[in-house]
Residue frames as qw, qx, qy, qz and C-alpha x, y, z in Angstrom:
[[0.010, 0.042, 0.026, -0.999, 76.92, -139.27, -118.61],
 [0.001, -0.601, -0.800, -0.009, 73.29, -138.72, -117.78],
 [0.008, -0.121, -0.067, -0.990, 71.66, -135.47, -118.84],
 [0.164, 0.489, 0.727, -0.453, 68.44, -134.52, -117.15],
 [0.189, 0.490, 0.582, 0.621, 65.95, -133.40, -119.79],
 [0.029, 0.558, 0.367, -0.744, 64.52, -129.93, -119.59],
 [0.484, 0.760, 0.265, -0.343, 62.85, -127.62, -122.07],
 [0.290, 0.838, -0.364, -0.284, 66.03, -127.01, -124.06],
 [0.011, 0.494, -0.862, -0.111, 67.82, -130.39, -124.06],
 [0.860, 0.032, -0.377, -0.341, 67.06, -133.93, -125.09],
 [0.790, -0.484, 0.369, -0.072, 67.86, -136.87, -122.83],
 [0.006, 0.579, -0.785, -0.221, 71.06, -138.76, -123.52],
 [0.924, 0.166, 0.180, -0.293, 70.24, -141.82, -125.62],
 [0.337, -0.447, 0.771, 0.305, 72.69, -144.59, -126.49],
 [0.839, 0.462, 0.094, -0.272, 72.46, -145.97, -130.01],
 [0.793, -0.124, 0.445, 0.398, 74.73, -148.23, -131.99],
 [0.114, -0.451, 0.460, 0.756, 76.90, -147.04, -134.85],
 [0.130, 0.235, 0.867, 0.420, 74.75, -149.14, -137.20],
 [0.039, 0.758, 0.624, -0.187, 71.60, -147.34, -136.02],
 [0.077, -0.746, 0.056, 0.659, 73.25, -143.95, -136.58],
 [0.147, -0.203, 0.698, 0.671, 74.27, -145.02, -140.10],
 [0.098, 0.488, 0.841, 0.212, 70.69, -146.10, -140.88],
 [0.017, -0.832, -0.391, 0.393, 69.27, -142.83, -139.54],
 [0.137, -0.583, 0.333, 0.728, 71.83, -140.89, -141.58],
 [0.145, 0.063, 0.816, 0.556, 70.94, -142.83, -144.75],
 [0.057, 0.670, 0.740, 0.003, 67.21, -142.25, -144.19],
 [0.070, -0.800, -0.147, 0.578, 67.76, -138.53, -143.59],
 [0.134, -0.370, 0.552, 0.735, 69.74, -138.27, -146.84],
 [0.115, 0.322, 0.865, 0.366, 66.98, -140.12, -148.71],
 [0.018, 0.787, 0.562, -0.253, 64.28, -137.83, -147.32],
 [0.090, -0.707, 0.134, 0.689, 66.30, -134.75, -148.34],
 [0.142, -0.133, 0.740, 0.644, 66.84, -136.17, -151.83],
 [0.089, 0.528, 0.829, 0.161, 63.14, -136.97, -152.24],
 [0.020, -0.824, -0.345, 0.449, 62.20, -133.47, -151.07],
 [0.115, -0.540, 0.387, 0.738, 64.66, -131.86, -153.50],
 [0.114, 0.115, 0.842, 0.514, 63.31, -133.98, -156.36],
 [0.054, 0.693, 0.708, -0.122, 59.74, -133.06, -155.34],
 [0.042, -0.776, -0.062, 0.627, 60.67, -129.38, -155.50],
 [0.073, -0.344, 0.628, 0.694, 61.95, -130.03, -159.05],
 [0.638, 0.222, -0.165, -0.718, 58.53, -131.37, -160.05],
 [0.476, 0.146, -0.859, -0.122, 59.11, -135.09, -159.55],
 [0.769, -0.380, 0.114, -0.502, 56.98, -137.47, -157.50],
 [0.081, -0.340, 0.926, -0.144, 58.03, -140.54, -155.56],
 [0.814, -0.005, -0.210, -0.541, 56.06, -143.67, -156.39],
 [0.290, -0.305, 0.886, -0.193, 56.11, -146.89, -154.42],
 [0.745, 0.106, -0.431, -0.499, 54.81, -149.94, -156.23],
 [0.412, -0.328, 0.778, -0.343, 53.98, -152.92, -154.05],
 [0.738, 0.116, 0.605, -0.275, 52.95, -156.53, -154.43],
 [0.604, 0.594, -0.416, -0.331, 54.63, -157.23, -157.76],
 [0.985, -0.104, 0.134, 0.032, 55.41, -160.93, -158.12],
 [0.435, -0.648, 0.495, 0.382, 59.17, -161.52, -158.01],
 [0.604, 0.133, 0.678, 0.397, 59.11, -163.55, -161.23],
 [0.352, 0.846, 0.376, 0.135, 57.27, -160.79, -163.11],
 [0.137, -0.954, 0.191, 0.185, 59.78, -158.18, -161.96],
 [0.566, -0.382, 0.619, 0.388, 62.70, -160.46, -162.87],
 [0.561, 0.426, 0.622, 0.341, 61.26, -161.06, -166.36],
 [0.167, 0.968, 0.185, 0.009, 60.59, -157.32, -166.81],
 [0.342, -0.798, 0.381, 0.317, 64.21, -156.60, -165.84],
 [0.579, -0.165, 0.689, 0.403, 65.65, -159.20, -168.21],
 [0.452, 0.469, 0.667, 0.361, 63.43, -158.56, -171.24],
 [0.125, 0.910, 0.321, 0.232, 62.66, -154.84, -171.01],
 [0.318, -0.935, 0.081, 0.136, 64.79, -152.85, -168.57],
 [0.633, -0.446, 0.434, 0.460, 68.29, -154.22, -169.18],
 [0.564, 0.237, 0.544, 0.575, 68.20, -154.22, -173.01],
 [0.185, 0.712, 0.436, 0.518, 66.25, -150.98, -173.57],
 [0.270, -0.909, -0.056, -0.314, 66.59, -148.78, -170.45],
 [0.670, 0.224, -0.471, 0.528, 70.19, -148.61, -169.22],
 [0.051, -0.431, 0.375, -0.819, 69.35, -146.07, -166.51],
 [0.008, 0.040, 0.898, -0.437, 66.90, -148.48, -164.90],
 [0.025, 0.509, 0.857, -0.083, 63.31, -148.96, -163.80],
 [0.065, 0.654, 0.282, -0.699, 62.39, -145.31, -163.49],
 [0.139, 0.397, -0.485, -0.767, 63.13, -144.61, -167.15],
 [0.079, -0.128, -0.940, -0.306, 61.30, -147.78, -168.22],
 [0.020, 0.579, 0.748, -0.323, 58.18, -146.98, -166.19],
 [0.106, 0.614, 0.037, -0.781, 58.11, -143.37, -167.42],
 [0.135, 0.245, -0.680, -0.678, 58.37, -144.51, -171.03],
 [0.077, -0.299, -0.943, -0.121, 55.64, -147.12, -170.60],
 [0.059, 0.628, 0.537, -0.560, 53.40, -144.52, -168.95],
 [0.146, 0.521, -0.239, -0.807, 53.93, -142.10, -171.86],
 [0.129, 0.060, -0.854, -0.501, 53.25, -144.84, -174.43],
 [0.016, -0.447, -0.881, 0.153, 50.07, -145.89, -172.64],
 [0.114, 0.644, 0.282, -0.702, 48.82, -142.29, -172.51],
 [0.161, 0.386, -0.506, -0.754, 49.52, -141.84, -176.26],
 [0.089, -0.138, -0.949, -0.271, 47.70, -145.10, -177.06],
 [0.034, 0.564, 0.734, -0.377, 44.67, -143.98, -175.05],
 [0.131, 0.624, 0.026, -0.770, 44.57, -140.66, -176.91],
 [0.061, 0.199, -0.730, -0.651, 44.54, -142.32, -180.34]]
């Protein structure tokens, strides 16, 4: 089936099921991030952290003290750092 594009239609494009699943997952993530943003939360991407440092942080800090994960740990460390700077 070949659809000729015009002002109101998109051309027919074949994509794999895997591609559709990835697009669907990305769309859900974008919607979730937007909803969280509307609730007053920001998305933060942290790059270039050495794998060994992250592994050690997980083992020694996150797992024993922050059962909900990295986000809770980072938020707590940010709050503690701010309090220390204010003292």
